[in-house]
Backbone as a ProteinNet text record, in pm:
[ID]
protein_1_A
[PRIMARY]
XXXXXXXXXXXXXXXXXXXXXXXXXXXXXXXXXXXXXXXXXXXXXXXXXXXXXXXXXXXXXXXXXXXXXXXXXXXXXXXXXXXXXXXXXXXXXXXXXXXXXXXXXXXXXXXXXXXXXXXXXXXXXXXXXXXXXXXXXXXXXXXXXXXXXXXXXXXXXXXXXXXXXXXXXXXXXXXXXXXXXXXXXXXXXXXXXXXXXXXXXXXXXXX
[TERTIARY]
-728.1	-681.8	-656.6	-586.1	-504	-551.7	-575.5	-619.4	-526.6	-516	-442.1	-377.1	-270.2	-236.5	-218.3	-213.2	-217	-373.6	-478.1	-592.4	-707.6	-732.5	-822.9	-961.9	-1036	-1097.6	-1111.9	-953.1	-993.3	-823.6	-892.4	-805.7	-706	-618.7	-544.1	-496.3	-483.4	-441.3	-307.7	-211.1	-108.2	-83.8	-172.1	-181.5	-190.9	-279	-281.9	-133.5	-60.1	72.4	189.6	142.7	230.5	263.6	243.8	292.7	225.1	210.2	152.6	59.7	151.7	86.4	162.7	184.9	258.6	365.6	421.7	532.5	612	572.8	631.8	762.7	720.5	854	961.2	934.2	1037.2	1105	1050.6	1100	1189.8	1142.4	1256.4	1384	1376.6	1482.6	1554.4	1527.1	1584.4	1625.8	1582.9	1677.8	1780.9	1800.6	1895.4	2013	1986.7	2098.9	2209.3	2320.9	2453.2	2483.4	2414.4	2457.8	2568.2	2678.9	2747.3	2686.9	2682	2614.5	2714.1	2723.9	2829.6	2730.2	2813.7	2757.7	2838.1	2782.2	2832.4	2769.9	2880.2	2807.7	2898.5	2774.7	2780.9	2780.2	2893.2	2878.3	2777.6	2710.6	2637.8	2693.9	2679.3	2746.8	2701.8	2805.6	2784.4	2728.6	2677.8	2650	2559.8	2493.2	2365.7	2228.8	2212.1	2140.9	2211.9	2166.2	2217.8	2358.7	2450.2	2564	2693.5	2803.3	2892.7	3030.6	3124.6	3269.8	3365	3480.3	3549.3	3667.2	3669.9	3720.4	3645.4	3536.4	3429.8	3363.2	3298.7	3204	3314.7	3262.7	3309	3412.9	3440.7	3587.5	3572	3662.2	3657.8	3721.1	3652.6	3711.1	3549	3585	3494.1	3459.2	3449.6	3475.7	3304.6	3227.4	3083.6	2978.6	2951.2	2844.7	2716.7	2603	2492.6	2374.6	2226.1	2125	2111.5	2132.2	2135.2	2274.2	2360.6	2451.1	2426.1	2337.7	2283.2	2219	2132.2	2009.3	2033.9	2119.6	2173.9	2264.1	2342.9	2416.2	2278.6	2186	2084.8	2005.9	1986.6	1934.7	2003.9	2175.2	2252.3	2237.9	2229.3	2245	2096.2	2008.3	1856.1	1836	1926.4	1890	2020.9	2111.1	2223.5	2278.5	2339.7	2383.3	2533.7	2600.7	2725.6	2758.3	2803.6	2854.3	2970.7	2987.7	3131.9	3104.3	3189.1	3172.8	3274.4	3201.9	3234	3252	3343.6	3343.6	3270.1	3211.9	3194.4	3278.1	3305.1	3444.6	3445.7	3576.1	3638.5	3558.7	3615.6	3532.4	3368.9	3294.2	3152.7	3145.5	3236.7	3222	3206.1	3258.6	3251.3	3086.1	3019.8	2940.3	2823.3	2843.8	2750.5	2741.8	2832.8	2840.9	2797.7	2772.7	2699.9	2544.3	2511.5	2349.1	2277.2	2387.8	2336.7	2408.3	2517.8	2610.9	2722.7	2810.9	2911.2	2875.2	2787.2	2726	2790.6	2837.5	2867.6	2730.5	2652.9	2543	2492.9	2504.6	2379.1	2497.5	2654.2	2716	2684.2	2663.9	2640.1	2499.8	2395.4	2241.8	2308.2	2394.3	2409	2460.1	2569.9	2604	2551.3	2428.9	2352.5	2264.3	2224	2115.9	2177.2	2297.1	2339.3	2427.2	2401.6	2441.9	2578	2622.1	2771	2781.5	2645.2	2640.2	2505.3	2494.5	2352.1	2283.3	2364.2	2276	2350.7	2313.5	2386.7	2332.6	2397.7	2324.8	2366.5	2288.9	2308.1	2162.4	2197.5	2064	2034.6	1925.9	1957.1	1833.6	1792.1	1710.6	1605.8	1506	1454.2	1394.6	1470.8	1403.8	1349.2	1291.9	1217.7	1353.6	1459.5	1564.8	1654.7	1638.5	1697	1641.4	1472.1	1376.3	1354	1420.5	1375.4	1439.5	1597.1	1679.6	1679.5	1645.5	1677.2	1549.9	1553	1436.9	1468.4	1405.8	1470.5	1390	1439.8	1375.3	1369.2	1279.6	1263.9	1274.6	1393.7	1419.2	1390.9	1379.8	1350	1277	1203	1141	1233.9	1239	1308.6	1214.4	1222.7	1131.4	1132.6	1003.9	999.2	1009.9	1095.9	1073.8	1024.4	939.3	883.6	952.4	1029.5	1098.4	1029.7	951.1	896.2	973.1	960.6	988.3	890.7	966.4	885.6	905.8	797.9	822.8	738.9	698.7	613	735	844	922.8	1022	943	1003.7	973.1	816.4	772.6	676	670.4	595.3	489.5	360.1	245.6	212.1	73.6	47.2	22.9	-6.7	-12.7	158.5	203.6	355.8	422.9	405.8	455	415.6	251.9	226.5	260.3	304.7	365.5	472.2	550.7	720.7	724.3	611.5	655.1	587.3	518.9	477.4	578.2	631	745.7	898.9	886.9	1001.2	955.9	846.4	831.3	912.9	962.4	1050.9	1189.7	1217.2	1369.2	1487.6	1434.8	1546.8	1595	1528.4	1580.6	1624	1712.2	1720.5	1590.8	1637.6	1556.1	1587	1699.6	1728.8	1699.3	1683.3	1624.2	1469.9	1410.6	1234.1	1224.1	1336.5	1259.8	1305.7	1416.1	1407.3	1314.4	1203.9	1110.1	1001.8	952	847.6	842.9	995.3	982.3	1007.6	1082.7	1165.5	1075.6	1100.1	1083.8	902.2	817.1	704.7	608.4	700	625.9	648.4	783.6	821.9	716.5	704.9	628.4	476.5	406.8	295.7	311.2	414.4	425.7	432.5	502	522.9	387.2	306.8	152	68.5	63.8	-25.2	5.6	150.3	177.9	163	163.6	112.6	15.4	-88.8	-239.8	-342.7	-265.7	-378.9	-403.3	-524.3	-564.8	-595.8	-580.2	-612.5	-765.2	-810.8	-963.5	-977	-1078.2	-1060.9	-990	-939.3	-819.8	-874.1	-805.2	-842.6	-814.9	-737.4	-706	-762.6	-892.9	-933	-903	-879.6	-885.8	-969.7
-9052.8	-9050.2	-9179	-9198	-9303.7	-9295.7	-9412.1	-9388.3	-9369.1	-9279.9	-9266	-9389.5	-9381	-9495.1	-9419.5	-9308.2	-9201.3	-9229.1	-9183.9	-9157.8	-9278.7	-9337.3	-9406.8	-9378.7	-9441.8	-9375.2	-9240.3	-9166.2	-9060.4	-9075	-9032.1	-9037.3	-8898.2	-8901.2	-8820.8	-8800.1	-8709.4	-8717.3	-8658.5	-8706.5	-8645.9	-8496.7	-8461.9	-8320.2	-8232.9	-8285.5	-8205	-8188.2	-8275.6	-8313.4	-8230.4	-8222.5	-8110	-8201.6	-8351.2	-8426.4	-8430.8	-8503	-8527.8	-8656.4	-8761.2	-8899.5	-8952	-9094.3	-9188	-9228.1	-9208.5	-9251.2	-9107.4	-9030.5	-8918.6	-8873.8	-8869.6	-8820.6	-8926.1	-9077.8	-9144.1	-9162.9	-9149.1	-9147.8	-9043.2	-8909.1	-8799.2	-8846.3	-8884.6	-8919.2	-9022.3	-9113	-9223.8	-9165.9	-9079.7	-9003.7	-8905.2	-8878.3	-8783.7	-8922.5	-9001.2	-9125.9	-9147	-9122.9	-9143.5	-9067.4	-8936.1	-8838.5	-8711.4	-8686.4	-8583.7	-8425	-8372.4	-8208.7	-8100.8	-8023.7	-7912.6	-7803.1	-7739.7	-7669.8	-7523.3	-7410.8	-7292.8	-7201.7	-7184.1	-7138.6	-6956.4	-6865.8	-6741	-6671.6	-6619.2	-6588	-6470.5	-6461.5	-6346.5	-6244.8	-6157.6	-6055.6	-6121.6	-6169.1	-6200.8	-6291.4	-6379.8	-6531	-6577.2	-6475.9	-6522.1	-6571.9	-6550	-6600.8	-6639	-6706.4	-6727.5	-6826.4	-6804.9	-6895.6	-6798.5	-6836.8	-6746.7	-6804.3	-6769	-6832.9	-6699.7	-6729	-6586.2	-6589.2	-6668.5	-6681.1	-6586.3	-6567.6	-6538.5	-6620.6	-6547.2	-6632.3	-6731.7	-6837.3	-6928.1	-7025.6	-6980.8	-7057.4	-7209.6	-7274.7	-7429	-7478.5	-7479.8	-7539.9	-7547.1	-7627.8	-7660.9	-7545.4	-7474	-7368.7	-7267.6	-7347.6	-7271.7	-7327.9	-7190.9	-7196.7	-7121.3	-7170.6	-7067.6	-7181.2	-7117.3	-7202.8	-7276.7	-7158.8	-7255.2	-7350.1	-7368.5	-7427.4	-7577.9	-7529	-7652.9	-7755.2	-7652.3	-7711.5	-7802	-7743.4	-7830.1	-7946.7	-7959.4	-8067.7	-8160.6	-8113.2	-8230.7	-8293.1	-8194.7	-8271.6	-8359.3	-8336.9	-8433.9	-8536	-8533.2	-8657.3	-8737.3	-8682.8	-8741	-8828.2	-8738	-8748.7	-8864.5	-8886	-8963.6	-8925.9	-8776.3	-8765	-8656.6	-8647.1	-8585.1	-8466.6	-8327.3	-8215.3	-8198.9	-8139.3	-8098.2	-7921.3	-7865.7	-7749.6	-7671.2	-7607.3	-7564.1	-7401.1	-7355.9	-7180.5	-7176	-7117.1	-7050.4	-7054.1	-7093	-7070	-6922.8	-6894	-6760	-6658.9	-6723.6	-6673	-6652.1	-6678.6	-6641.7	-6514.9	-6436.2	-6340.7	-6198.2	-6214.9	-6056.9	-6094.2	-6238.5	-6213.5	-6213.1	-6228.4	-6195.4	-6070.2	-5993.8	-5834	-5762.6	-5821.5	-5779.3	-5771.5	-5887.9	-5946	-5890.6	-5908.7	-5867.6	-5791.3	-5770.8	-5707.6	-5772.4	-5671.7	-5721.3	-5789.9	-5841.3	-5909.4	-6056.9	-6130.4	-6244.3	-6343.2	-6301	-6347.4	-6377.9	-6290.8	-6263.5	-6377.1	-6382.1	-6478.7	-6593.2	-6625.5	-6779.7	-6802.8	-6729.5	-6722.1	-6773.2	-6698.3	-6710.3	-6830.4	-6864	-6995.6	-7113	-7122.5	-7204.9	-7241.6	-7089.7	-7092.9	-7165.3	-7170.3	-7229	-7326	-7431	-7554.6	-7612.1	-7468.9	-7470.4	-7518.4	-7506.1	-7516.1	-7573.5	-7667.9	-7728.6	-7669.2	-7628.4	-7537.3	-7436.3	-7334.7	-7194.9	-7170.8	-7188.4	-7184.1	-7044.3	-6999.6	-6891.4	-6796.6	-6656.9	-6606.7	-6489.9	-6531.2	-6427.2	-6363.7	-6214.2	-6179.1	-6215.4	-6235.9	-6282	-6167.7	-6109.5	-6031.7	-6079.6	-6004	-6078.9	-6135.9	-6054.9	-6093.9	-6235.4	-6237.5	-6387.8	-6474.1	-6452.9	-6557.5	-6593.8	-6514.1	-6534.4	-6644.6	-6674.3	-6756.6	-6872.3	-6906.8	-7029.3	-7028	-7130.8	-7148.3	-7148.8	-7066	-7033.4	-7106.8	-7147.7	-7211	-7134.3	-7133.9	-7080.2	-7185.8	-7185.2	-7291.9	-7252	-7131	-7082.6	-6955.7	-6877.9	-6750.5	-6657.6	-6573.3	-6460.6	-6426.3	-6502.7	-6467	-6305.2	-6249.7	-6153.1	-6124.8	-6081.3	-6047.7	-5918	-5928.1	-5813.6	-5815.6	-5716.1	-5704.5	-5630.9	-5641	-5558.3	-5563.1	-5426.8	-5436	-5463.1	-5555.7	-5602.8	-5503.3	-5404.1	-5303.1	-5376.4	-5503.5	-5540.5	-5529.6	-5514.1	-5557.5	-5428.8	-5337.1	-5169.9	-5138.1	-5188.9	-5064	-4960.4	-4949.9	-4813.8	-4892.3	-4775.2	-4813.4	-4775	-4845.4	-4849.6	-4682.5	-4609.9	-4444.5	-4402.2	-4425.4	-4361.9	-4415.7	-4571.2	-4635.1	-4585.6	-4531.5	-4437.9	-4303.7	-4259.1	-4099.5	-4109.8	-4200.9	-4216.7	-4232	-4344.5	-4411.8	-4273.2	-4188.1	-4075.1	-3985.6	-3939.6	-3873.6	-3870.8	-4018.1	-4064	-4022.3	-3954.8	-3898.7	-3729.7	-3692.6	-3567.5	-3592	-3739.3	-3740.8	-3741.2	-3731.6	-3744.2	-3569.1	-3492.7	-3356.2	-3288.4	-3198	-3137.6	-3016.4	-2949.8	-2840	-2733.9	-2685.5	-2580.4	-2608.3	-2760.1	-2800.1	-2764.8	-2777.6	-2764.5	-2678.7	-2547.6	-2420.4	-2317.4	-2407.4	-2375.2	-2366.2	-2506.3	-2556.7	-2438.9	-2448.5	-2392.8	-2205.1	-2168.5	-2035.1	-1969.2	-2072.8	-1990	-2079	-2228.3	-2288.9	-2295.2	-2297.5	-2321.4	-2169.8	-2069.2	-1932.8	-1897.3	-1926.3	-1881.5	-2008	-2131	-2190.9	-2153.2	-2106.3	-2021.8	-1868.9	-1811.1	-1664.2	-1712.6	-1769	-1871.5	-1863.9	-1973.6	-2012.3	-1886.9	-1812.4	-1702.7	-1606.4	-1583.8	-1512.4	-1589	-1727.2	-1779.7	-1781.4	-1820.2	-1844.2	-1713.2	-1576.2	-1467.9	-1409.9	-1359.9	-1316.6	-1421.7	-1551.4	-1660.2	-1680.7	-1717.9	-1750.3	-1893.6	-1925.4	-2024.8	-2048.4	-1930.9	-1985.9	-1938.7	-1981.5	-1934.3	-1790.8	-1717.8	-1597.9	-1512.6	-1519	-1383.9	-1196.8	-1156.7	-1018.5	-972
-1359.5	-1222.1	-1153	-1056.8	-981.3	-849.2	-777.8	-668.7	-559.2	-455.3	-350.7	-228.3	-252	-144.6	-9.7	28.5	155.9	191.6	98.8	137.6	90.4	174.2	84.3	27.7	-94.9	-157.2	-198.3	-207.4	-293.1	-392	-526.6	-622.8	-661.4	-756.9	-799	-938.8	-1012.3	-1125	-1153.4	-1256.8	-1259	-1302.3	-1380.4	-1433.5	-1321.8	-1195.6	-1087.5	-1026.6	-1025.6	-959.4	-1048.4	-1191.9	-1264.4	-1376.7	-1383.6	-1477	-1591.7	-1700.3	-1811.8	-1792.3	-1741.2	-1711.9	-1621.8	-1619.5	-1528.9	-1610.7	-1745.7	-1741.5	-1857.7	-1875.7	-1993.4	-1885.3	-1761.3	-1672.9	-1631.7	-1654.8	-1649	-1803.2	-1906.6	-2026	-2067.7	-2001.4	-1983.8	-1939.6	-1825.1	-1733.4	-1800.3	-1876.3	-1951.2	-2066.5	-2123.2	-2212.9	-2207.1	-2078.4	-2001.2	-1975	-1924.9	-1859.6	-1931.5	-1902.8	-1931	-2062.8	-2079.3	-2129.2	-2086.2	-2185.9	-2135.2	-2186.7	-2087.4	-2158.6	-2148.5	-2245.4	-2246.4	-2177.1	-2060.5	-1965.1	-1954.1	-1996.3	-1967.6	-1820.4	-1729.6	-1644.8	-1620.7	-1583.5	-1594.6	-1472.8	-1424.2	-1271.7	-1258.4	-1174.8	-1082.5	-1000.3	-973.9	-870.3	-747.3	-631	-516.3	-448.2	-595.6	-542.4	-455.8	-445.3	-342.9	-429.2	-577.7	-654.4	-780.1	-875.6	-975.9	-945.8	-1026.1	-999.9	-986.4	-927.4	-879.4	-883.9	-906.3	-934.4	-919.5	-831.4	-774.9	-898.2	-1009.3	-1139	-1246.5	-1202.7	-1328.5	-1410	-1500.2	-1584.2	-1694.9	-1728.8	-1784.2	-1728.1	-1598.4	-1539.5	-1548.8	-1565.4	-1583.2	-1455	-1350.4	-1217.5	-1146.5	-1007.8	-959.9	-808.6	-855.2	-770.8	-743.8	-850	-872	-748.8	-712.2	-594.1	-680.7	-570.6	-603.6	-602.5	-618	-640	-739.9	-842.1	-1008	-1008.1	-968.3	-970.6	-898.4	-767.1	-681	-770.9	-808.7	-877	-1037.1	-1065.3	-1201.4	-1154.8	-1039.1	-994.8	-936.9	-879.8	-846.4	-951.4	-1053.4	-1199.7	-1274.2	-1238.6	-1317.4	-1218.4	-1094.2	-1010.5	-1050.1	-1040.3	-1069.6	-1186.2	-1282.2	-1452.8	-1499.7	-1394.4	-1420.6	-1542.4	-1538	-1643.7	-1628.5	-1705.4	-1665	-1753.1	-1665.2	-1665	-1722.2	-1846	-1896.8	-1873.5	-1786.6	-1762.1	-1921.4	-2054.7	-2114.5	-2161	-2230.8	-2270.9	-2407.4	-2420	-2575.9	-2655.9	-2779.1	-2863.5	-2875.4	-2920.5	-2906.9	-2996	-3144.2	-3261	-3258.8	-3140.9	-3144.5	-3074.8	-3005.6	-2919.9	-3037.5	-3126.2	-3199.3	-3273.6	-3333.4	-3378.7	-3259	-3134.6	-2978.6	-2987.5	-3011.8	-2980.5	-3097.3	-3216.1	-3322.9	-3299.4	-3234.2	-3221.1	-3087.9	-2984.9	-2856.4	-2812	-2784	-2696.5	-2669.1	-2543.3	-2497	-2360.8	-2329.1	-2215.5	-2225.2	-2102.4	-2100.5	-2126.2	-2049.7	-2009.5	-2177.9	-2207	-2415.7	-2477.3	-2453.6	-2498.2	-2482.8	-2351.9	-2304.3	-2383.4	-2387.1	-2450.8	-2589.4	-2653.3	-2806.9	-2831.8	-2770.2	-2800	-2818.3	-2686.7	-2660.1	-2770.4	-2829	-2947.9	-3049.7	-3105.5	-3201	-3176.4	-3062.3	-3046.4	-3006.2	-2935.9	-2894.8	-2773.1	-2684.5	-2533.1	-2568.7	-2484.2	-2456.2	-2325.5	-2233.9	-2129.8	-2071.7	-2046.6	-1991	-1841.8	-1728.7	-1614.5	-1554.5	-1496.4	-1393.4	-1375.7	-1315.4	-1290.4	-1402	-1504.9	-1611.1	-1611.5	-1683.8	-1676.8	-1814.2	-1806.2	-1953	-2020.6	-2131.5	-2227.6	-2394.3	-2441.5	-2562.2	-2669.8	-2678.9	-2806.1	-2732.7	-2595.5	-2542.7	-2578.6	-2553.9	-2562	-2690.8	-2747.5	-2908.1	-3031.1	-2925.4	-3018.2	-2917.2	-2794.8	-2682.5	-2592.1	-2544.4	-2437.5	-2311.1	-2247.4	-2115.8	-1993.1	-1873	-1766.5	-1645.3	-1571.8	-1440.5	-1333.4	-1267.1	-1194.3	-1040.4	-1009.1	-867.6	-901.8	-775.6	-754.5	-645.1	-659.6	-568.8	-467.1	-301.4	-236.6	-191.8	-110.2	-111.4	46	115	277.9	314.1	419.9	473.2	658.7	646	798.2	878.2	975.7	1099.5	1213.3	1322.8	1424.1	1519.2	1640	1731.8	1873.7	1923.3	1991.7	2132	2118.7	2242.1	2387	2363.9	2478.6	2524.6	2453.2	2481.2	2610.4	2632.5	2744.4	2683.7	2563.5	2528	2505.9	2518.4	2503.6	2362.4	2310.5	2166.8	2138.5	2197.3	2182.6	2146.5	2235.6	2263.7	2121.4	2087.7	1965.4	1846.8	1834	1741.8	1678.1	1837.3	1813	1765.5	1826.4	1788.1	1650.3	1562.8	1425.5	1376.1	1388.7	1332.9	1300.2	1387.9	1408.1	1331.4	1300.4	1196.6	1065.1	1028.7	900.2	903	1013.8	1003.6	1009.8	1031.4	1109.4	963.8	821	729.5	747.5	733.8	772.3	916.6	909.4	1043.9	1062.3	1188.1	1179.8	1109.3	1083.8	980.2	825.5	811.3	675.6	632.5	800.9	781.8	756.3	868.5	855.3	714.9	649.9	500.4	397.6	462.7	334.8	383.8	536.4	576.1	525.5	547.4	538.9	420.8	332.2	228.6	84.6	74.1	-40.1	-71.8	35	52	35.4	83.2	35.5	-114	-155.5	-281.2	-375.1	-369.7	-435.9	-448.6	-360.3	-341.6	-443.5	-439.5	-502.8	-650.8	-668.6	-837.3	-865.3	-779.6	-850.8	-820.5	-760.3	-792.2	-900.5	-940.1	-1049.8	-1182.9	-1184.8	-1284.7	-1292.9	-1226.5	-1257.8	-1210.3	-1173.5	-1158.9	-1249.1	-1284.3	-1414.3	-1528.2	-1537.3	-1603.5	-1604.3	-1710.4	-1740.1	-1650.4	-1555.3	-1457.7	-1352	-1347.7	-1224.7	-1093.3	-994.3	-847.2	-817.1	-874.1	-855	-953.2	-970.9	-1110.9	-1043.9	-1155.5	-1172.1	-1084.6
[MASK]
+++++++++++++++++++++++++++++++++++++++++++++++++++++++++++++++++++++++++++++++++++++++++++++++++++++++++++++++++++++++++++++++++++++++++++++++++++++++++++++++++++++++++++++++++++++++++++++++++++++++++++++++

């Protein structure tokens, strides 16, 4: 542990801050400095997660956007290494299809596992087969958003708001649909249950 420069009399450990020790992180950064890595980008739909390019996966241009792309660019600036956007060799496609399938994400993983790419950047589902051939790094978590509605300014009392909210369970169907359910569907189900259970040992409808 080391003394804190912010809180006198307190100590911290590098393990607590996610580091092994005081020098491993620095040594790892030094090992990246000045190198050029072959990086394959795969395009996720929409671009709100992973990586996106209007020209599609493995596009060799500077139109890549997305959180995974931003993270990798920041990593390149921090580690002082170069990114060379690279496509997997064409001859690997048939081999990848035999091993994985026709997915471009699987092709990128396959090329990385064989050393034709150093990194494959995008939003991936980690499954057993992909993780068995290469190392997968999680760079971000998908947040969960809870959307609520503020009715404090609507003028309705809490009881009125409760009644309104309760009645919404009947909104998916119109009146005709509810009449059909109560006057036809439920009686038919009751008759079928009675017919199936009537006279059966232990049933609610003994003979």
